[in-house]
N, C-alpha and C positions, 0 to 999 in steps of 0.2 A: 404119495402123488407124483405124477409124471408131468413135466412140461413139454409142451410140444411146439410153442411159438417164440414166447418171449419169457426171460426171468428178469427180475429187477436185481440192482446191485445188492440190495439187502437180502433178498432170497439167496442170492450166491454167497454172500459173506457168512450166512447161517449154515451153509454146507461146506465151506471152504476145506475143512478136514474130514469130510465124508468120503470114504474109499468108494463108493457106488457113484459119485459125482466126477465126472472127467471134464477138465477144463481144457480147451485148445484156442491158442492164439494164432489168428489167421491175417494178420497185418500184412498189407502187400502194397505197393505203389506200382502203377503201370508204367512209368516212365524211369522208375529204378527199382527193379526186380528184387534188389538184395536190402532195400532199405527195412522191409519188415523183419526180416532176420536180425539184421543188426539192431534194430530197436527191442526186439525180444530179448538179445543177449544183453542188454543194458538193463532192462526192467520188464518184468511181466508179472500177472498175476500169479501168485504162489500156486505151484503145482500145474501150471499150464504148459502144456506140450505146444510145440509149433509146426504148423501145416503150411507148407508153400504152394501158392495157386499153381505155378507153373509144373514144379517137380512132384508134388503130390496130389494135387486135385485136378489134374488135367494129362491128357495123354499127349504124345508126340504130335506135332502140326506136320500135316502134309498139304501138297498143292491143292486139294479138294476140301480141308477143313478150316474151321475158322481158328481164332487165336488161342482159344482154351477148349479144345475137344474134351468130350466126354471122356474120364478115365475109364481103364479097364476095371471092371468090377472086382475081380479077385485080387489085382494088384492093389487097389484101394483097401479092399476087406484085410489084406495082410499088413498094410499100414497101420489099420485102426486098431488090429489085434495087437501089433507092436507098442502102441500109444494106450494100451489096457482097456480098449472099447470091447465089450461083448453085450449081448442082448439084456444084461440086466443094469447096464450103466445109464444115468442120465448124463447126458452130453451137454455142455455149454459152449458155445463159440463166441468170439469177440474179435473185434478189430478196432482201429483208429479212424475209421471212415463211416461210422454210424450204421455198420451193418452190410455196407456196400461190397465189401469182400468176404465177410463171414457168413453171409447168408448163402454163399455157394455151398460150403460144406454143409450147412443147415438142409439145404435142398439134397445134395449128395447123400447124406446119411438116411434121409427119408425115401430117396430112391432105391437104397439098398435094403430097405425093409425096417429101419431102426427109427421109429416115431418119437422116441424120448430124447429129442434133441431140442435146444432153446438157443435163440440170441440172447447175449447180455444186453438189455435196453440201455442204449447210452453209451456204450463201449468202454473202453480203457479210459477215455476223457473223463467220463463220469466217475469210475471207479477211482482214478488216482488223481486227477487235477481238481475235480469239483467236491468231492468227498473224502479225499485223503486217505482211501484204504490201502491196504498194505501191497507192496510190489517188491519183487527180488530179482536178483541176477543169477540166482542158483537154479541148475537144471534139475528138474524133478527125478525122483528115483520111481521107475515105471515097472510094475508087474506085467509083463506081457500076458496076453490071453488069445482066444480066438474068436474072431468076429466072422459070423456065417452071413455071408451076401444073399439076399433074396431080391434080386433087381425087379424093379415094376416098371416093365417096358410102356405102360399106359402114360406115365408121367412125363414122357418128352415125345417131342416130333421131329421129324427130319424135314430137310429142305423140300424134298420131294411132297412130303405130307402137307407142308405149308401151302406149296403151290397148289396142290389138289383141293384143299380146303378154300383157299381165297378164290378159286375158279367156281367152285360151287356155292360160294356165298354164304356158308353156314358157320364161319369163324370169325371171332374179332381178334386181331393181332394188336397186342399193346406193347408200345416199344418204350423202353425204360431210360434210354439216353436223353441228354440235354436237348432242349429245344433247337438250340443253334445246330447240333449235329443231325437232330432228325430233319430239320429243314434243309440240310445241306449247306448252310453258311460257312460252318468250318468242318474240318475233319483230321484231327490231330493223329489217329491212330491206323486208320485203314486206308487203302488207295483209292477208293470211290465213296463219295458223299452223298447223301440222300436218305431215302427210306423206302421201305416196300410199299407199293401201291396199297391204298385202304387200310394201313396201319393207322392207329391213333397213337399220339405221343402223351406219356404220363411219366415224367421224370421220377426217378425213387425217391428223390428227396421231398416229393409231395406228401409222403407217407409219414413225415416227421413233424412235429412242433417246433418251435424256435430254438428249444433246448437241445435238440437233436434226438429226443426219444420219440418212440412211435406214438401216432394219434390213438385214442381210445379205440376199443371194437367197433362202437357205435358210430363214431366220426369216420373211421374208415369205410365201414358198411355205406353210409350215405353217400360219400365220395365215390366208391366204386360203383353203386347202384347208378349214379348220375353219369357215370363214365361208360358203362355198357350198354345201357338203354335198352333193358329187357332181355339181352342176351344171357343164357343160362351160364352158370360157372363153368361148366365141363365144356363149354365151346370156346373159352378163351384161352390165347395161347400167348405167352409171355416171351418177349425177347429184348436184346440190347445189342452191344456191341459184339459180344463174345459169350454171351450165356452165363455172365456173372453177376451184374447188377440187375439183371431181370428177375433173379432169385427174391431180390428184396419185394418186388411186387407180389411174387407169388406168396411169400411169407405175410404180407399185408392182407392179401385178400383171405388167408387161411385165420388170420387173427379177426378178420370181420366176420368170419363163419361161412365164407363163400369158399368151400373146398372144391378141389376136382380140377383146377386150371392146369394147363400144361406148360411146359418150357420147351422153347425152340432152341435147344442146346447149340448148334453152331451160330445162330443168329446172324446179324449183319455181315461180319466178316467171313462167314461162309457162304452166304447168300451171293456175294459179290464175286465168289470164285468163279462162277458160270457167267460170262457177258450175256448170254442169252436170257437170263433172268431179269425182269422189269426193275427199274429203279426210278424214282420220282426225286424231285428237291422241290423246296418251297411248301406252302400250305395246300393240301388237298382241296 
């Protein structure tokens, strides 16, 4: 059986020694880019590799890109192969922020044509702190292989495509940032505060219950149906600050059985590189 959205801690525990399961640690802190790797070096799920958001899961920033540009497909494929990932493997990704960072690699693998990838529901907090499951400081012995990338261009949109879609009025843009950032009340990361006109705000944390695990598929479906108001899933585009936490909302809609949504990979930090693009603050 292949998992394509979530796996539970119990399911992962049953496959911890399974050579066909590859675990990847994606811990990362925006305000301290080295914190995730440091935490990984201290303790991680046995066998887990480490993927760095800046160095592994993004390409170089330019004056016209956001903070986490889409990585080169072949470069990422090469890294995945070195981590032991090929088309036969079940990949499990996790972090310490309830999927906010690991969902980026979940989305990237699907973009490259690998659907057998799932997020560890509850992350390392549930695994280590709540359930006292094993962790280690030992680096895994990895058998490198070859990952063949088959990029799906239809899964993401550019700034130009977002602008055109909004002008035509046939797309719903969902912004995963916090309400305060969306409204422009605060902006700790980017040079301009606010949001794209017409976007709706749905912070990624709304996908979770009070324990930090995802709501059920039925609960998510009801929640998103109420949010999109009759818009079809393939007309929904997700964004955030830099195309990372928006993947959490993509995953939630997949779990809800609402496939076909797209990611605005550049997101807010790319949108504001052109001062001619419209920006609003407050509630629309």
